[in-house]
N, C-alpha and C positions, 0 to 999 in steps of 0.2 A: 410577386416574382421577379427576380434577377433576369434583365435582359440587355442587349444591346443594338444601339442604332448606327448605322453608317450612313452618311450623308455628303452629299457635293454638291457645291454651289458655284455657280459660272454667274458672275455678276460685275460690273462694271464699280470700280471705286473700292473694293474691296481689300484696304489695306491693312495694315499691322493694327490699328484702331479695333478693326472688327475683329481680328483674332483674341485680343485681349478682352472684348464686351462678352464674346462667345465662352470663354475660360470663366468669367466672373458670374455668367449664368449659370453654368455648369457648377461653380463650386458654390454658389448659393441655394442651388437645391442639392446639393452634397453628391453628385455624381464624379465619376471618374473618367479618364480618357484621354485624350489629345485631339489638338486642331492644327492645322498648318496649311501652307499654302503648297500648292504644287506646281510643278515646273510648266505647266500650261496657263498658270494663273489662277486657277480655280481653287476653292478652298475644301479643304477635306476635313470631316470631322468623325471622329468614333468616340462615343459614349455610352458607358454602362451604369446601370443602377436599376431601381424598381420601376417597374412599367409606367405607372403613375407619373413619377417625376420625370420620366423619359417623354410622355406626352406634355407634359408643361414645358420641358425644353424645347420641345419641336413647336409648340405654339409661339415661343417667345423669338425663336431662330427665326420663324415665317414672317412673326411683326418687325423684327430686326431688317429684314431683307426687304421689306415695303420701302425703305429708305434709298435703296440701289435698284437701279433697272436688272433685274435677275434675266439672264438667259437662259440658265438651267438651275432645277432644282428637285434632287431626289433623297430620297430616305427609304433605307430599306432595314428592317428588323431580323438580325440573325442572332445565332445562340452565343450567349456571351463567353468569354474564353479567360476572363478574370485576370488578365497581364497588366491593369493599371491598378496603382496604389493612390494615384492623386490625379489631378488634370493639369495638362500642359500643353504648352504652345511649341511644337517640335514633332515633325513627322520622320518616321522610320517606317511606314506603314505603306 
């Protein structure tokens, strides 16, 4: 089943390298979406794909977050919108 995850991560040391690691994980799993840094410094991730691949993606992101002192991390499952054709580092959401 096709699904969507929206996540926000607040942690120290999440620079542009982190955004590109998230993008690489998503692309390797065949997922589409976007990752970006928000005005408050947190990272927003919107990703769509099959549920099993999304669960794998979430586990990888949790492992990646272990490298940074996480202040806040949440993930919510929502209805997919089908608005993405690939995965990018850019937010207008």
